[in-house]
C-alpha positions in Angstrom: 263.9 123.1 56.1 264.8 126.7 55.4 267.2 127.7 52.7 270.0 128.9 55.2 269.8 125.7 57.1 269.9 123.7 53.9 272.9 125.6 52.7 274.7 125.1 56.1 273.9 121.4 56.1 275.1 120.9 52.6 278.3 122.8 53.4 279.0 120.6 56.4 278.4 117.4 54.4 280.7 118.7 51.7 283.5 119.6 54.2 283.2 116.3 55.9 283.4 114.5 52.6 286.4 116.6 51.6 288.1 115.9 54.9 287.6 112.1 54.6 288.9 112.1 51.0 291.9 114.1 52.0 292.6 111.9 55.0 292.4 108.8 52.9 294.7 110.3 50.3 297.2 111.3 53.0 297.3 107.8 54.3 298.1 106.5 50.8 300.7 109.2 50.2 302.3 108.5 53.6 302.5 104.7 52.9 304.1 105.4 49.5 306.6 107.8 50.9 307.5 105.4 53.7 308.3 102.7 51.1 310.4 105.1 49.1 312.4 106.1 52.2 312.8 102.4 53.2 314.1 101.5 49.7 316.6 104.4 49.9 317.7 103.2 53.4 318.2 99.7 52.0 320.3 101.0 49.1 322.5 102.9 51.5 322.8 99.8 53.7 323.9 97.7 50.7 326.3 100.5 49.9 328.2 99.9 53.1 326.3 102.0 55.8 324.8 100.3 58.8 321.6 100.9 60.8 320.3 103.4 58.3 317.1 104.9 59.7 314.6 105.6 56.9 313.5 108.8 58.7 315.1 110.6 61.6 312.6 109.4 64.3 312.4 105.8 63.1 313.3 103.1 65.6 313.9 100.5 62.9 316.0 100.0 59.7 316.0 97.4 56.8 318.1 94.3 57.4 317.1 92.1 54.5 314.9 91.7 51.5 312.4 88.9 51.3 311.0 87.5 48.0 308.4 84.9 47.2 308.8 84.5 43.4 305.8 82.3 42.8 303.5 85.0 44.3 305.3 88.1 42.9 306.1 89.2 46.4 309.1 91.5 47.4 309.4 93.4 50.6 312.1 94.7 53.0 312.5 93.0 56.4 312.9 95.5 59.2 314.8 95.3 62.5 312.7 94.7 65.6 309.1 93.4 65.6 307.3 96.1 67.4 303.9 97.3 66.5 305.3 100.5 65.0 307.7 98.5 62.8 305.0 96.1 61.5 303.0 99.0 60.0 305.8 99.4 57.4 306.9 95.8 56.8 307.7 92.4 58.4 309.8 92.7 61.5 312.7 90.4 62.7 312.5 89.1 66.2 315.8 90.3 67.5 316.4 87.4 69.9 316.6 85.0 66.9 319.2 84.4 64.2 319.7 86.9 61.5 317.6 86.0 58.4 319.7 83.9 56.1 322.3 82.9 58.7 322.7 79.6 60.5 319.9 79.1 63.0 316.3 80.0 63.2 315.2 83.5 62.1 311.6 84.5 63.1 309.8 87.2 61.2 306.4 88.7 62.2 304.0 90.4 59.9 300.4 91.6 59.7 297.9 89.1 58.1 296.0 91.8 56.3 299.1 93.6 54.7 302.6 92.3 54.2 302.0 88.7 55.3 298.7 88.3 53.6 300.4 86.2 50.9 301.2 83.4 53.5 297.6 82.3 53.0 298.5 81.2 49.5 302.0 79.7 50.1 302.3 76.0 49.3 304.7 73.3 50.4 307.8 73.1 48.3 307.6 76.8 47.2 310.6 79.1 47.4 311.4 82.0 49.6 314.5 84.1 49.0 316.3 86.2 51.6 318.9 88.8 50.3 321.3 90.2 53.0 323.1 93.5 53.1 326.1 92.0 51.3 323.8 91.1 48.3 324.0 87.4 49.0 320.7 85.4 48.6 319.7 82.4 50.6 317.2 80.0 49.1 314.6 78.6 51.4 312.0 75.9 50.7 308.6 75.9 52.5 308.5 72.7 54.6 305.6 73.1 57.1 302.6 75.2 57.8 300.7 75.2 61.1 298.0 77.0 63.0 298.9 77.3 66.7 297.8 78.9 69.9 300.3 81.7 70.8 299.5 81.1 74.5 300.9 77.6 74.3 303.1 77.2 71.2 306.9 77.2 71.3 309.1 77.7 68.3 312.1 75.5 68.7 315.3 77.2 67.4 317.6 74.6 65.7 321.1 76.0 65.5 322.2 73.2 63.3 320.0 74.3 60.4 319.3 77.5 58.5 315.6 78.1 59.0 313.1 80.9 58.4 309.8 81.1 60.4 307.1 83.5 59.2 304.4 84.3 61.8 301.1 86.1 61.4 297.7 86.3 63.1 295.0 83.8 62.1 292.4 83.5 60.6 293.3 85.7 57.7 289.7 87.0 57.2 289.0 87.8 60.8 287.1 91.0 61.5 288.4 91.7 64.9 292.2 92.4 65.3 294.5 90.2 67.4 293.4 86.9 68.9 295.5 84.0 70.2 295.9 82.0 67.0 298.9 82.3 64.8 299.7 81.0 61.3 303.3 79.7 61.0 305.3 78.9 57.9 308.5 77.1 58.4 311.0 77.2 55.5 314.5 75.6 55.4 317.6 76.1 53.3 318.5 72.7 51.7 321.7 71.4 53.2 323.3 71.4 49.8 322.4 75.1 49.1 324.8 77.9 49.8 324.2 81.7 50.2 325.3 83.4 47.0 324.6 86.4 44.8 321.3 86.1 43.0 322.3 85.4 39.3 320.6 86.9 36.3 319.4 83.5 35.3 316.9 83.3 38.1 313.5 82.3 36.5 310.9 84.4 38.3 308.0 82.8 36.5 308.8 79.3 37.8 310.7 80.3 41.0 313.9 78.4 40.3 317.4 78.8 38.8 317.7 77.9 35.2 
């Protein structure tokens, strides 16, 4: 290989490497910026504004905050459950009850990002939903199932306050999509009421002191 060809080849390899590095960094920066803008929109929502779009062209907005204390998880729940929405957080299926209100609320999320923690949830653990009025509803995980999305039906019980978290399954699949879904059903105990989250919440043990 002649010297000019060697220099040209090295330059091309360097530029490709620099482009890949820059592209990867931009994806990270974009993800971090999106979370900052979502957090700002959520703060404005809790301050009294409604349907606050995190960026001008967004077709979604934060409607609740989800916490799983035993797994150190905290994320914003977004309106609508479209593919664009799920890139930034779990999405609420708009035809179901609002998270934390009476009825069955269904949330969708990706198995390799926001809903990856569902793999580690256990029966009896706690999920918290904070609404725009800063009230928190406490849910207890009651059931976990793997179902076929082509046949499964989620029954919405309007007499209970339920939260259904849905993601694709299996968690370690290489190919995206597939018909299987992992479903977590959590319920608010009948004696529990929605109320502001007090300072005495014990994050280490996932319970009120």
